[in-house]
LODRENDREN-748230 format. One record per residue (C-alpha): z, y, x; residue in three letters; chain; residue number from 1. Coordinates in Angstrom, 2 decimals. Example, Ala and Ser with C-alpha at 12.3 -4.5 7.8 and 13.67 -1.06 7.14 Angstrom:
% residues 2
VEXKE         z         y         x   code   unit   pos
VEXKE      7.80     -4.50     12.30    ALA      A     1
VEXKE      7.14     -1.06     13.67    SER      A     2
END
This chain:
% residues 152
VEXKE         z         y         x   code   unit   pos
VEXKE    105.30     55.01    120.24    MET      A     1
VEXKE    102.80     57.80    120.74    SER      A     2
VEXKE    101.01     58.53    124.02    THR      A     3
VEXKE    101.50     61.71    126.04    PRO      A     4
VEXKE     98.05     62.88    124.91    GLU      A     5
VEXKE     99.03     62.30    121.25    GLU      A     6
VEXKE    102.26     64.26    121.78    ARG      A     7
VEXKE    100.22     67.10    123.29    LEU      A     8
VEXKE     97.97     67.06    120.23    ALA      A     9
VEXKE    101.05     67.24    117.98    GLU      A    10
VEXKE    101.99     70.41    119.89    LEU      A    11
VEXKE     98.50     71.79    119.29    GLY      A    12
VEXKE     97.60     71.42    122.97    LEU      A    13
VEXKE     94.98     69.50    124.92    THR      A    14
VEXKE     94.77     68.65    128.59    VAL      A    15
VEXKE     92.55     71.34    130.13    PRO      A    16
VEXKE     89.97     70.93    132.85    GLU      A    17
VEXKE     91.55     70.77    136.29    VAL      A    18
VEXKE     91.80     74.25    137.78    VAL      A    19
VEXKE     89.58     74.55    140.84    LYS      A    20
VEXKE     91.47     75.18    144.07    PRO      A    21
VEXKE     91.56     78.75    145.35    LEU      A    22
VEXKE     91.53     77.66    149.00    ALA      A    23
VEXKE     91.40     74.50    151.14    VAL      A    24
VEXKE     93.48     71.93    149.23    TYR      A    25
VEXKE     93.16     69.47    146.36    VAL      A    26
VEXKE     94.84     69.78    142.93    PRO      A    27
VEXKE     96.83     66.55    143.35    ALA      A    28
VEXKE     97.45     63.76    145.83    VAL      A    29
VEXKE     98.60     60.25    145.10    ARG      A    30
VEXKE    100.58     58.40    147.72    THR      A    31
VEXKE    102.19     55.08    146.88    GLY      A    32
VEXKE    103.87     55.37    143.48    SER      A    33
VEXKE    103.92     59.20    143.43    TYR      A    34
VEXKE    101.55     61.99    142.54    VAL      A    35
VEXKE    102.22     65.45    143.98    TYR      A    36
VEXKE    100.44     68.43    142.49    THR      A    37
VEXKE     99.46     71.59    144.28    ALA      A    38
VEXKE    101.00     74.74    142.87    GLY      A    39
VEXKE     99.40     75.47    139.51    GLN      A    40
VEXKE     98.88     79.01    138.27    LEU      A    41
VEXKE     98.85     80.07    134.60    PRO      A    42
VEXKE     95.07     79.78    134.31    MET      A    43
VEXKE     93.63     79.44    130.84    ARG      A    44
VEXKE     89.86     79.32    130.31    SER      A    45
VEXKE     89.31     80.39    133.91    GLY      A    46
VEXKE     91.56     83.46    133.82    GLU      A    47
VEXKE     95.19     84.22    134.53    LEU      A    48
VEXKE     97.23     84.66    131.36    MET      A    49
VEXKE     99.10     87.58    132.95    ALA      A    50
VEXKE     99.51     89.36    136.27    THR      A    51
VEXKE    102.37     91.22    137.84    GLY      A    52
VEXKE    106.08     90.78    138.42    LYS      A    53
VEXKE    108.53     89.39    135.91    VAL      A    54
VEXKE    111.01     92.13    135.18    GLY      A    55
VEXKE    108.32     94.82    135.50    ALA      A    56
VEXKE    104.78     94.23    134.14    GLU      A    57
VEXKE    105.55     90.78    132.68    VAL      A    58
VEXKE    108.38     89.97    130.25    THR      A    59
VEXKE    110.53     86.88    130.58    ALA      A    60
VEXKE    108.99     85.47    127.38    GLU      A    61
VEXKE    105.44     86.02    128.68    GLU      A    62
VEXKE    106.45     84.36    131.95    ALA      A    63
VEXKE    107.93     81.39    130.07    LYS      A    64
VEXKE    104.57     80.94    128.30    ALA      A    65
VEXKE    102.86     81.17    131.70    CYS      A    66
VEXKE    105.17     78.44    133.03    ALA      A    67
VEXKE    104.15     76.23    130.11    GLN      A    68
VEXKE    100.47     76.77    130.94    GLN      A    69
VEXKE    101.17     76.01    134.60    CYS      A    70
VEXKE    102.80     72.73    133.56    ALA      A    71
VEXKE     99.82     71.90    131.36    LEU      A    72
VEXKE     97.54     72.53    134.33    ASN      A    73
VEXKE     99.78     70.29    136.47    ALA      A    74
VEXKE     99.45     67.57    133.82    ILE      A    75
VEXKE     95.66     67.92    134.11    ALA      A    76
VEXKE     95.89     67.55    137.90    ALA      A    77
VEXKE     98.02     64.42    137.53    VAL      A    78
VEXKE     95.63     62.92    134.98    ARG      A    79
VEXKE     92.71     63.56    137.35    SER      A    80
VEXKE     94.41     61.24    139.85    GLU      A    81
VEXKE     95.65     58.47    137.54    ILE      A    82
VEXKE     93.28     58.49    134.54    GLY      A    83
VEXKE     95.82     57.99    131.74    GLU      A    84
VEXKE     99.01     59.99    131.30    LEU      A    85
VEXKE    100.72     56.91    129.87    SER      A    86
VEXKE    100.80     55.64    133.49    ALA      A    87
VEXKE    103.46     58.28    134.29    VAL      A    88
VEXKE    106.81     56.48    134.60    LYS      A    89
VEXKE    108.84     59.59    135.36    ARG      A    90
VEXKE    108.55     63.27    136.08    VAL      A    91
VEXKE    110.69     63.38    139.21    VAL      A    92
VEXKE    110.74     66.99    140.38    LYS      A    93
VEXKE    109.50     70.37    139.18    VAL      A    94
VEXKE    109.42     73.50    141.31    VAL      A    95
VEXKE    108.83     76.83    139.57    VAL      A    96
VEXKE    108.10     79.97    141.56    PHE      A    97
VEXKE    108.59     83.25    139.69    VAL      A    98
VEXKE    107.19     86.47    141.15    ALA      A    99
VEXKE    109.92     88.82    140.06    SER      A   100
VEXKE    111.56     92.14    140.69    THR      A   101
VEXKE    114.62     92.08    142.96    PRO      A   102
VEXKE    116.99     92.59    140.02    ASP      A   103
VEXKE    115.48     89.86    137.80    PHE      A   104
VEXKE    117.73     86.79    137.68    THR      A   105
VEXKE    116.25     84.89    134.74    GLY      A   106
VEXKE    114.11     82.45    136.75    GLN      A   107
VEXKE    115.76     79.39    135.13    PRO      A   108
VEXKE    114.81     80.64    131.65    GLY      A   109
VEXKE    111.22     81.18    132.77    VAL      A   110
VEXKE    111.17     77.68    134.30    ALA      A   111
VEXKE    112.23     76.25    130.94    ASN      A   112
VEXKE    108.65     76.84    129.74    GLY      A   113
VEXKE    107.51     74.09    132.11    ALA      A   114
VEXKE    110.53     71.83    131.63    SER      A   115
VEXKE    110.43     71.94    127.84    GLU      A   116
VEXKE    106.72     71.05    127.77    LEU      A   117
VEXKE    107.20     68.13    130.17    LEU      A   118
VEXKE    110.10     66.85    128.06    GLY      A   119
VEXKE    108.05     67.12    124.87    SER      A   120
VEXKE    105.06     65.33    126.40    VAL      A   121
VEXKE    106.83     62.57    128.33    PHE      A   122
VEXKE    110.10     62.18    126.37    GLY      A   123
VEXKE    112.98     60.78    128.42    ASP      A   124
VEXKE    110.55     60.20    131.30    ALA      A   125
VEXKE    109.98     63.96    131.36    GLY      A   126
VEXKE    113.59     64.78    132.25    VAL      A   127
VEXKE    113.50     65.91    135.89    HIS      A   128
VEXKE    115.21     67.62    138.80    ALA      A   129
VEXKE    114.10     71.24    139.15    ARG      A   130
VEXKE    114.16     74.33    141.31    SER      A   131
VEXKE    113.47     77.82    139.93    ALA      A   132
VEXKE    112.82     80.26    142.76    VAL      A   133
VEXKE    112.25     84.01    142.70    GLY      A   134
VEXKE    109.56     85.15    145.12    VAL      A   135
VEXKE    108.02     88.48    146.15    ALA      A   136
VEXKE    104.40     87.59    145.31    ALA      A   137
VEXKE    102.15     84.72    144.25    LEU      A   138
VEXKE     98.39     84.14    144.62    PRO      A   139
VEXKE     96.17     86.47    142.56    LEU      A   140
VEXKE     99.32     88.40    141.52    ASP      A   141
VEXKE    100.25     85.54    139.15    ALA      A   142
VEXKE    103.76     85.81    137.71    PRO      A   143
VEXKE    104.48     82.05    137.85    VAL      A   144
VEXKE    103.41     78.97    139.82    GLU      A   145
VEXKE    104.50     75.40    139.11    VAL      A   146
VEXKE    104.24     72.16    141.07    GLU      A   147
VEXKE    105.37     68.74    139.94    ILE      A   148
VEXKE    105.98     65.28    141.37    VAL      A   149
VEXKE    105.58     62.26    139.11    VAL      A   150
VEXKE    106.17     58.55    139.60    GLU      A   151
VEXKE    103.42     56.24    138.36    VAL      A   152
END
């Protein structure tokens, strides 16, 4: 069976550098058998992939791609705590925040960008509970933010 890193490579992806915190917090914390990530923005090569609200400046498809990048950044935060992604026994919970216009109701579809990536990378262990929440604004005017909890 292939490793999570090998499955990422098959998708044409690599685990990025951990995104530096924007304020006073750490990217991930391990306690007991769980790793909790801080909210991860859609940062790629040090810049946000998009800014604005979903349903206005950002399309649902763009936001879904942002959610995937957020999940990839969360994977990087997890790996920084545990060393090897193969130590992940289960993705337990995913929370996706979507900065969206009041009339936008497609948050679950946006969140699928994160969920689909986690499923592809971790297989059955990537199937998780999830919340997809519409919010008024996110840090740096990001359209999406994702946090995950994994069991190791």
